[in-house]
N, C-alpha and C positions, 0 to 999 in steps of 0.2 A: 556569559556563561563559559565561553571558550578560554577566558583568562584563568590561569591556574599557577600557583606557586609551588613547585614540587619540593622546595626546600623546607616546607612546613611539615612534610611527612617524616615520620621516624624511620631510621634506617634499620636494617636487620643484619646483625652480626658485623656491624661496622661498614657494610657495603651499601652504598646509596644507589638506588636505581637511576638509570639515565633519565634526564628530564623528558625526552621525547617518549620514552616507554611509559613513564608515569602518566603523561597526558593521554597517550593512546589507550591505555588500560582504563582510565577514568571515563573517557568518551565512550568506549565500547560498553562498559558496565552501565553507564547512565542511559545510553541508547536502548539497550535491551530492557531496562526497567521501564522507561517511558513508553516503549513500544508495547509492552505488556499492559501498562496502565491505559493506553489509548484504546484497547479493545473494549473497555467498560463503557465509555460514551458511545462507541460504535454500536454495541448491542442495545443500549438504551434508546438510541436514535432509531434503530431498526424496529424495536418493539413499539415505540410510539407511532412510527409510520404505519405499522400494521393495524394497531388498535384504533387509530383516528381516521383511517381510510385514505391517508395520503398516498398509499401505493395505488389505490384505485384511481385517484385523481391524476396521477402521473401516467398511468396506463391509458387513460382516456384522452390525454393531451400530450403525446410524446414530443411534439415539436417544442411546446412551451416548457416541458420538463427538461429537455436538453439545454435550452437557453438558461433556465434557472440553475441547472447543474453546473454549466460552464462558468457562469458569472459568479455563483457562490463559491465553487471550488477554487478558481483562479484568484478571486478576490481574497479569500481567506488564506490561501497559500502566500500571497503577496504580503499580507499583514503578518503572518507568522515569520517570514524572512526578515521583515523590517524590525521585528521585535525579538529576534532570536537570542540576543545577548541579555535578555532580562526575563524575569519570572512571568511577565505578560505573554511572552512568546510561548511558554508552556500552556498557559490558559487558552490562548488562541489556538494552539495545536489541538487541545482536547475539544475545543469548540468545533474545529474543522472535522475531527473524527466523528463527532456527534452528527454533523451535517451529512457526512458520507454515509453514516449508518441510516439516516433518514432516507437518503437517495437509494440505498441498498434495499429498502423495504419493497420496492416495486418488483425486483427480481425474486426476493424471498416469497412475496405473496404469490407470484406465478408458480414457483416450485412447490410451495405448500398446498397449492390447489390440486396437486397430484397425489395419488394414493400412497406413494412412497416418498413424499416430499421431504419429510424429516430425515430420512436415511440419506437422501441425496445431499442435503445440506451438510450433514456430518461427514459424508464421503468427500465433499468438496473441501471442507475444513481440514480433514486429514491429508488430502492431496496437497493442499497449500502448505501445511506444516512439513510434509515430506520434501517439497521443493525448497522450503526455507532451510531445512536441515542439510540437504544436499549442497546447496549453494554456499552455506556457511562453512561446511567441511572443505569444499574446494577452495574457497577464498582464504581459509586459514592454513591450508596445507601446501598449496601450490606456490611455486616461485615465479610463475608466469604472470605478467602484468596484463590485466584485462581493461585497464582504464581507457585505452585507446578505442575501445568499442563505443564509448559514450556518444560521440558525434553521430555515428551511424544509427545507433539505437534511438537517438532523439529524432532523427529524420523518420524512422519507422513509426514512432509514436505520433508524429504530426500526420503522417499518411493514414494511420489508423483512425485518428479523430475525424479527418476529412471523409474517409470512407464510411464511418459510423453515422455522421451527419447526413451524408448522401443517402444512406440506406433507410433513413427515417421516411424518406419520400419514395424511394425505389421499392422497398419492402421485398428484397430478394433473399430468400432463405439461404441459398448457397453462399451469397456474399456475407451474410451474418455469421455463418459457420466458419468461413474463411477468416473473417476478422477475429473471431474468438480464438481460433487455433494460433494465428499469428500473434495475438495479444499475449497468450500464455508464454509463447517462446520468447518474445521481445522483453516482457517484464521479468521473466525468469533470468534472462541474461542481464537485465538492468539490476536485478537483485544481487547478482554475483558481483557486478561492478561496484555497487554502492556498499556492499559488505566489505569488499576488499579495500575500498578507500578508507573506511573506518578502521579496519584491522591494521592496515599499513600506515596509518597516521595521516592520510591525505585529507581527512575531514576532522576538524578540531572542535566542531560545535555539535553537541548531541541533539539539539532541537532540529537542526537541518538534517542530520543523519536519520533521525527518527521519521521525519516527514518523508524523506526519500524512500526509506525501506517500507514504511506503511503503505505508500502509494503502490509500490511494487507488489506487495502481498495482496492488497485490495483488488488490484486488477487481475492478478492470477486467480484469486478466489472467485470473483464474479464471472469471469469468462469460463473457468472450469465448471462452475455451477450451471452456466448456460448450456454447455455441451452435455453435461450429465442430464439436465432437464430434457433436452431434445432427444438424446439417444437412450436414456435409461428411465425416463419418467413413465409411470403408470397412470393413465387418464382415468379419472373417476367416472 
């Protein structure tokens, strides 16, 4: 998918676009289209999870749910990366987003149990969209290079995973809130880095680019929803 022959494009006014610019624009366009498409299986997965009671099963067995989530998510991400240069990679990516929607049903079920649950979900969605718009604007307008943040952010993600797994057993509300706040900050910064890599031509495969950006947005959304549920939820 990353292979592309710019010479096949017609030129405008006798001026042919630079090969790097053509590839960069193509990757960016395809990434945005695939990112929008990935929302469909995410929603389907979440609805199925709510209607079949998967969310209740996950809430009753948080340890098992965490293992299933990690194995499923990392396994599917590995398969997506292995097949990113073929149409199978797109299918696997959509399967991955369906799985993530299924896992999301646990949090959605918790929030929908509140009197204003639907409003909180829409607010979290709007907040995530605002973060995306802000990061995309910064990534496309600034000349500063943020790619050197990647290593530090990756370490932060690893620490978040460890802390989240530990809190399954510790059950500390303060730690849970801290993790959510840090996750929003870290994945918002990761979103900036990933968007800038695509915009500047550092990423030439739109399947990989979509996977990275989707994960950033997913984590911003679910942690923002967590905070809204804790501080803004009306208990029935």
